[in-house]
C-alpha positions as CSV (number, residue, x, y, z in Angstrom):
1,X,-22.5,-39.2,-46.1
2,X,-19.6,-40.1,-43.9
3,X,-19.2,-38.1,-40.7
4,X,-15.9,-37.7,-39.0
5,X,-15.8,-38.0,-35.2
6,X,-13.2,-35.8,-33.6
7,X,-12.0,-36.8,-30.2
8,X,-10.6,-34.0,-28.1
9,X,-8.3,-34.8,-25.4
10,X,-9.2,-32.6,-22.4
11,X,-6.8,-34.2,-20.0
12,X,-4.1,-31.5,-20.5
13,X,-6.6,-28.7,-20.0
14,X,-8.0,-30.4,-16.8
15,X,-4.5,-30.9,-15.5
16,X,-3.7,-27.3,-16.2
17,X,-6.8,-26.1,-14.4
18,X,-6.1,-28.5,-11.5
19,X,-2.5,-27.2,-11.3
20,X,-3.8,-23.5,-11.3
21,X,-6.2,-24.4,-8.4
22,X,-3.5,-26.1,-6.4
23,X,-1.3,-23.0,-7.0
24,X,-4.0,-20.7,-5.9
25,X,-4.6,-22.6,-2.7
26,X,-1.0,-22.6,-2.0
27,X,-0.7,-18.9,-2.5
28,X,-3.6,-18.4,-0.3
29,X,-1.8,-20.3,2.5
30,X,1.5,-18.5,2.2
31,X,0.2,-15.1,1.2
32,X,1.6,-13.4,4.2
33,X,5.0,-14.7,3.5
34,X,4.9,-13.7,-0.1
35,X,3.8,-10.1,0.8
36,X,6.7,-9.8,3.3
37,X,9.2,-10.9,0.8
38,X,7.9,-8.6,-1.9
39,X,7.8,-5.7,0.7
40,X,11.5,-6.4,1.7
41,X,12.4,-6.3,-2.0
42,X,10.8,-2.9,-2.4
43,X,12.5,-1.5,0.6
44,X,15.9,-3.0,-0.4
45,X,15.6,-1.5,-3.8
46,X,14.8,1.9,-2.2
47,X,17.7,1.8,0.3
48,X,20.4,0.1,-1.8
49,X,21.6,3.4,-3.5
50,X,22.3,4.8,0.0
51,X,24.3,1.7,0.9
52,X,26.2,1.8,-2.3
53,X,27.0,5.5,-1.8
54,X,28.3,4.9,1.7
55,X,30.3,1.9,0.5
56,X,31.8,3.2,-2.8
57,X,32.0,7.0,-2.2
58,X,32.8,7.1,1.5
59,X,34.8,3.9,1.5
60,X,32.9,2.4,4.4
61,X,32.7,-1.3,4.9
62,X,29.7,-2.9,3.5
63,X,28.4,-4.1,6.9
64,X,28.9,-0.6,8.4
65,X,27.1,0.9,5.4
66,X,24.1,-1.4,5.7
67,X,24.0,-0.8,9.5
68,X,24.1,3.0,9.1
69,X,21.4,3.0,6.4
70,X,18.9,0.7,8.2
71,X,19.5,2.5,11.5
72,X,19.0,5.9,9.9
73,X,15.7,4.7,8.4
74,X,14.7,3.4,11.9
75,X,15.7,6.7,13.5
76,X,13.7,8.6,11.0
77,X,10.7,6.4,11.5
78,X,11.1,6.8,15.4
79,X,11.4,10.5,15.1
80,X,8.2,10.5,13.0
81,X,6.4,8.5,15.8
82,X,7.7,10.5,18.6
83,X,7.0,14.0,17.0
84,X,3.9,13.4,15.0
85,X,1.9,10.5,16.4
86,X,1.1,12.2,19.8
87,X,-0.3,15.2,17.9
88,X,-2.3,12.9,15.6
89,X,-3.8,11.0,18.6
90,X,-4.7,14.3,20.2
91,X,-6.4,15.6,17.0
92,X,-8.3,12.3,16.5
93,X,-9.5,12.4,20.1
94,X,-10.8,16.0,19.5
95,X,-12.5,14.8,16.3
96,X,-14.1,12.0,18.2
97,X,-15.4,14.5,20.8
98,X,-16.8,16.7,18.2
99,X,-18.7,13.9,16.5
100,X,-19.9,12.4,19.8
101,X,-21.1,15.7,21.3
102,X,-23.8,16.5,18.8
103,X,-26.3,14.9,16.4
104,X,-27.6,11.4,16.0
105,X,-24.2,9.9,17.1
106,X,-24.4,11.6,20.5
107,X,-28.0,10.3,21.0
108,X,-27.0,6.8,20.0
109,X,-23.9,6.8,22.4
110,X,-26.1,8.2,25.2
111,X,-28.6,5.5,24.8
112,X,-26.0,2.8,24.7
113,X,-24.3,4.2,27.7
114,X,-27.6,4.4,29.8
115,X,-28.2,0.7,28.9
116,X,-24.6,-0.5,29.5
117,X,-22.7,1.1,32.4
118,X,-19.4,-0.2,31.0
119,X,-19.9,1.8,27.9
120,X,-20.4,5.1,29.9
121,X,-17.2,4.4,31.8
122,X,-15.3,3.6,28.7
123,X,-16.4,6.8,26.9
124,X,-15.4,8.8,30.0
125,X,-12.0,7.3,30.5
126,X,-9.2,9.8,30.4
127,X,-6.3,7.6,31.4
128,X,-5.0,4.0,30.6
129,X,-5.9,2.9,34.2
130,X,-9.4,4.1,33.8
131,X,-9.7,2.4,30.4
132,X,-8.5,-0.9,31.8
133,X,-11.1,-0.9,34.6
134,X,-13.8,0.0,32.1
135,X,-12.9,-2.9,29.9
136,X,-13.2,-5.3,32.9
137,X,-17.0,-5.0,32.7
138,X,-17.2,-5.4,28.9
139,X,-19.2,-8.4,27.5
140,X,-17.2,-11.3,26.2
141,X,-17.8,-10.7,22.5
142,X,-16.3,-7.2,22.9
143,X,-13.3,-8.5,24.8
144,X,-12.8,-11.2,22.3
145,X,-12.8,-8.8,19.5
146,X,-10.3,-6.6,21.5
147,X,-8.0,-9.6,22.1
148,X,-8.1,-10.4,18.3
149,X,-7.1,-6.8,17.5
150,X,-4.2,-7.1,20.1
151,X,-3.1,-10.4,18.5
152,X,-3.0,-8.7,15.2
153,X,-0.9,-5.9,16.5
154,X,1.5,-8.4,18.0
155,X,1.6,-10.3,14.7
156,X,2.3,-7.0,12.9
157,X,5.3,-6.4,15.3
158,X,6.6,-9.8,14.5
159,X,6.1,-9.3,10.7
160,X,8.0,-6.1,10.9
161,X,10.9,-7.8,12.7
162,X,11.0,-10.4,9.8
163,X,11.0,-7.7,7.2
164,X,13.9,-6.0,9.1
165,X,15.9,-9.2,9.1
166,X,15.2,-9.8,5.3
167,X,16.2,-6.2,4.7
168,X,19.5,-6.5,6.6
169,X,20.5,-9.7,4.9
170,X,19.4,-8.6,1.4
171,X,21.3,-5.3,1.7
172,X,24.3,-6.9,3.4
173,X,24.9,-9.7,1.0
174,X,22.9,-9.3,-2.3
175,X,25.6,-11.1,-4.4
176,X,24.7,-14.7,-3.4
177,X,21.0,-14.0,-4.0
178,X,21.7,-12.7,-7.5
179,X,24.2,-15.5,-8.1
180,X,21.6,-18.1,-7.0
181,X,19.0,-16.5,-9.3
182,X,21.2,-16.4,-12.3
183,X,22.5,-19.9,-11.6
184,X,19.0,-21.3,-11.6
185,X,18.4,-20.5,-15.3
186,X,20.2,-22.0,-18.3
187,X,23.3,-20.1,-19.7
188,X,21.5,-18.9,-22.8
189,X,18.9,-17.1,-20.6
190,X,21.2,-15.6,-18.0
191,X,21.7,-12.3,-19.9
192,X,18.0,-11.8,-20.3
193,X,17.3,-12.6,-16.6
194,X,20.0,-10.2,-15.5
195,X,18.5,-7.5,-17.7
196,X,15.1,-8.2,-16.2
197,X,16.4,-8.0,-12.7
198,X,18.1,-4.8,-13.3
199,X,15.0,-3.2,-14.9
200,X,12.7,-4.3,-12.0
201,X,15.1,-2.9,-9.4
202,X,15.5,0.4,-11.3
203,X,11.7,0.8,-11.8
204,X,10.9,-0.2,-8.2
205,X,13.5,2.5,-7.0
206,X,12.0,5.2,-9.2
207,X,8.4,4.2,-8.1
208,X,9.4,4.4,-4.4
209,X,11.0,7.8,-4.6
210,X,8.1,9.2,-6.8
211,X,5.6,7.9,-4.4
212,X,7.3,9.4,-1.4
213,X,7.4,12.8,-3.2
214,X,3.7,12.5,-4.1
215,X,2.8,11.7,-0.4
216,X,4.8,14.6,1.0
217,X,3.5,17.2,-1.5
218,X,0.0,15.9,-1.2
219,X,0.0,16.0,2.6
220,X,1.5,19.5,2.8
221,X,-1.1,20.8,0.3
222,X,-4.0,19.2,2.3
223,X,-2.7,20.6,5.6
224,X,-2.2,24.0,4.2
225,X,-5.6,24.3,2.7
226,X,-7.5,22.8,5.7
227,X,-5.6,25.0,8.1
228,X,-6.5,28.1,6.0
229,X,-10.1,27.1,6.0
230,X,-10.1,26.6,9.7
231,X,-10.8,23.0,9.7
232,X,-10.0,21.3,13.0
233,X,-7.5,18.4,13.1
234,X,-6.0,19.4,9.7
235,X,-2.7,17.6,10.6
236,X,-4.6,14.3,11.0
237,X,-6.4,14.7,7.8
238,X,-3.3,15.5,6.0
239,X,-1.6,12.4,7.3
240,X,-4.6,10.3,6.3
241,X,-4.5,11.9,2.8
242,X,-0.8,11.1,2.4
243,X,-1.3,7.4,3.4
244,X,-4.1,7.3,0.9
245,X,-1.6,7.9,-1.8
246,X,-0.1,4.3,-1.1
247,X,-3.2,2.8,-2.8
248,X,-3.5,4.3,-6.3
249,X,-6.7,5.8,-7.6
250,X,-9.0,4.5,-4.8
251,X,-6.8,5.5,-1.7
252,X,-6.9,9.3,-2.2
253,X,-10.7,9.2,-3.0
254,X,-11.4,7.4,0.3
255,X,-8.9,9.3,2.4
256,X,-10.0,12.8,1.3
257,X,-13.7,11.9,1.7
258,X,-13.2,11.6,5.4
259,X,-12.6,15.3,6.2
260,X,-15.4,16.4,3.7
261,X,-17.9,14.1,5.6
262,X,-16.8,15.2,9.1
263,X,-16.9,18.9,8.1
264,X,-20.3,18.5,6.5
265,X,-21.7,17.3,9.8
266,X,-20.9,20.6,11.4
267,X,-20.8,23.2,8.6
268,X,-22.1,22.1,5.1
269,X,-20.9,25.4,3.5
270,X,-17.3,24.9,4.7
271,X,-17.5,21.2,3.5
272,X,-18.1,22.6,0.1
273,X,-14.9,24.7,0.2
274,X,-13.0,21.7,1.7
275,X,-14.1,19.5,-1.1
276,X,-13.1,22.0,-3.7
277,X,-9.7,22.4,-2.2
278,X,-9.2,18.6,-2.0
279,X,-10.4,18.2,-5.6
280,X,-7.8,20.8,-6.6
281,X,-5.1,19.0,-4.9
282,X,-6.0,15.8,-6.6
283,X,-6.0,17.7,-9.9
284,X,-2.5,18.9,-9.1
285,X,-1.4,15.4,-8.2
286,X,-2.9,14.1,-11.4
287,X,-0.9,16.5,-13.4
288,X,2.5,15.6,-11.8
289,X,1.9,11.9,-11.2
290,X,2.0,10.8,-14.8
291,X,5.2,12.6,-15.3
292,X,6.8,11.0,-12.2
293,X,5.5,7.6,-13.1
294,X,6.3,7.8,-16.8
295,X,9.5,5.9,-16.3
296,X,7.9,3.1,-14.4
297,X,4.1,2.3,-14.5
298,X,2.8,3.1,-18.0
299,X,-0.4,1.2,-17.1
300,X,-3.9,2.1,-17.7
301,X,-6.0,3.1,-14.6
302,X,-8.2,0.1,-15.2
303,X,-5.3,-2.2,-14.9
304,X,-4.3,-0.6,-11.5
305,X,-7.8,-0.6,-10.1
306,X,-8.4,-4.2,-11.3
307,X,-5.0,-5.1,-9.6
308,X,-6.1,-3.4,-6.3
309,X,-9.4,-5.2,-6.3
310,X,-7.8,-8.7,-7.0
311,X,-4.8,-8.4,-4.7
312,X,-6.7,-6.6,-2.1
313,X,-9.3,-9.4,-2.0
314,X,-6.6,-12.1,-2.0
315,X,-4.0,-10.5,0.3
316,X,-5.8,-7.6,2.2
317,X,-4.5,-4.1,2.6
318,X,-0.9,-5.2,2.0
319,X,-1.8,-6.6,-1.3
320,X,-3.6,-3.4,-2.3
321,X,-0.4,-1.4,-1.3
322,X,1.8,-3.7,-3.3
323,X,-0.3,-3.7,-6.4
324,X,1.9,-1.3,-8.3
325,X,5.3,-3.0,-7.5
326,X,3.7,-6.4,-8.5
327,X,2.4,-4.9,-11.7
328,X,5.8,-3.5,-12.5
329,X,7.4,-6.9,-12.0
330,X,4.7,-8.6,-14.2
331,X,5.0,-5.9,-16.8
332,X,8.8,-6.2,-17.1
333,X,8.8,-10.0,-17.3
334,X,5.9,-10.0,-19.8
335,X,7.7,-7.5,-22.1
336,X,11.0,-9.4,-21.9
337,X,9.7,-12.9,-22.4
338,X,6.5,-12.5,-24.5
339,X,6.7,-9.3,-26.6
340,X,10.3,-9.8,-27.5
341,X,9.8,-13.5,-28.7
342,X,6.9,-12.7,-30.9
343,X,6.5,-10.4,-33.9
344,X,4.3,-7.7,-32.4
345,X,4.0,-4.4,-34.2
346,X,2.2,-1.3,-32.7
347,X,-1.5,-1.5,-33.2
348,X,-2.8,1.1,-35.8
349,X,-5.0,3.8,-34.4
350,X,-7.4,3.2,-37.2
351,X,-8.0,-0.4,-36.1
352,X,-8.7,0.7,-32.6
353,X,-11.1,3.5,-33.8
354,X,-12.9,0.9,-36.0
355,X,-13.6,-1.3,-33.0
356,X,-14.9,1.6,-31.0
357,X,-17.2,2.7,-33.9
358,X,-18.7,-0.7,-34.2
359,X,-19.3,-1.0,-30.4
């Protein structure tokens, strides 16, 4: 009996895996730059309609329209910082005092302060000058960690400046960017690439406006309920809840768990009502979110959570925040280049049901 020997050439597979590994290491090195570019794209897509309105409807020069749009956004952000941040800081200080004045946390802090005089001075500091003097006696690991945090804050300011420059130049002269993108592809593919670009920008714009609406309504509902229930620091908790909406699915769960846990430490019965109210807010958000996102996401929650885990692990908090925009980009490209080139019909419900029955 003759046996046939089949020789499989694994070199292409090995080269493919090696290329993917090199690409992953490269992305790990330039991850911050990639996230800044994607963030500037999202912001540009959100602000471009305003620039176009000022330029086409009000007949303002393009540079003036971009300047007014960006300055208006910065002024709105500055007004938010000036009006809301001091109140948030005050409420967070009150929350810290409430937690540190009773229970096990108070005992732990008292014991730590008795063994380390600088801790006692730090906890009792009421001005920046006193805080600076207290930190002078802190041990080296603590000051090193504080210096690292300060360096991260400075880096964040620098990254914000880079995003601002990218935003100005993208809004000011988008034509060369689009011309370069379309010029990099063959003539037969330009119409498809142009359509993909238009679809991505449109979906990112709708996602951004929908997310802003969800954050505002969710924050107002949380603040109203916590205020009526007599929960201290309702504004800080509402702000935290609104920020949690930036990370789909997981963000609201984590953010809304904070007021429940803090309230439970002082009044378990009130914590139950707080939890019920926050669950009701999430139910309301869950009813409206699919309608708002129906034009953009159309993704299974498992896909979103998996993307948050993967991108959050690879790129940190910024990666988790940009999960949905990146999924939108991948989805549009996948539908345009894969589904449109192959004969894919809708999967029958009976076939899906059969698989589930056999599971």
